[in-house]
Structures are given as structure tokens and as C-alpha cells.
N, C-alpha and C positions, 0 to 999 in steps of 0.2 A: 420778047415777054412771053414766058409760058404760064399759062393760066393753069391753075391746080385742077386735076381731074374732078375732084368732089365738088369744086365750083362750076366747072364748065358743063357738067353733066347733071346739074341740079334741077334743070328746068322741068323734066318729066316727073320728078318727085313733087316739086311744087305744084304743078298743074294737077296732079293726082289729089294733093291736099285741097286745092281749090274746089275739085269735084265732089269731094267728101263734105266740105262745107256747104256747098251749093245744095247737095242732096239733104243735109240735115236741116237747112232753113226752108228748102222747098222754093227758092228763087234762083233763077239760073242767069248767068252774065252771057252776053254775046262775046263773040271771038275777040273784038276789039277790046273789051273790058278786061277779059282773061289775059291777053297779050300785054295791055298796059300794066296790070297787076304784077304779072310775071317780071316785066322788065324792071319795075320799081324793086321788087325783091332781089333780083340778080345784081343790079347796079348797087344797091345797098350792101349786099354781101361783099362784092368786089371791093367797094370802098373800105369796109371794116378789115378785110383781109390785108389789103395794101397797106392800111395804117399799121397793123401790127407787124407786117413785115419791115416796113421803114423804121418803127420804133425800136424793134429788137434786132434790126440788121440781119434778118434771116430771108430765106427764099419764100416765095409766095405759098408754095405748097406746105412748108413747115409752119408758115403763119396760119394758113387755114386750118391745119390740125390744132394748133396751139389755142386758136380761137374757139374751135368747136368742143375741144376738151374743157377750156376754161368755162364754156357755158353749161356743159353737162355738170361740172363741179358745182357750180353756182345754183343750178337747179336742185341739185341733191341737197346742197346746204340749206336752201329755202324751204323745200318740200319734204325732205328726208327720203330715205331709201324706199320706204314702203308706203309712201302717200299715195 
């Protein structure tokens, strides 16, 4: 199994987001909490990508791109381009 690059390299981006959230609320998690939250997000993302891959009969990489583009499209439809 080849895990898509945008999925396997997402950990740093996710943890950067966690740091931003913590800075905004002024409450900081310990390392175990950060790792637990990161694992939850990565596992959820992997299962979502695998589901799209199986449903459409496409590679995990193409499924990751498909899922991400569909999420951007949905967001734009809900919020509008300039929201």
C-alpha cells in the first residue's frame, strides 16, 4: 500500500494548527494530548481516503485529491467565494 504524500506528510500541518488553536485560547496541551489528537485526525483522514478509493475504484492518491477538492467545492458552495 502506498500512502499518498499529502496524507502521510500532513502531521506537521495539523500540529501547527493545534499550536495556533492553543495560542488563541491560551490553554496548552501536553505532548500526549497533542499526539492523541493528531492520531485521531490522521486515522480519520486515512479512512475517508480509503473509502473514496474503494467506492470509486481509484488509487489512494487520486482519492485523496478527489476528497480534498470535493471539500473545497462544498465549502465554497456553503460560504461563497468571498465569505
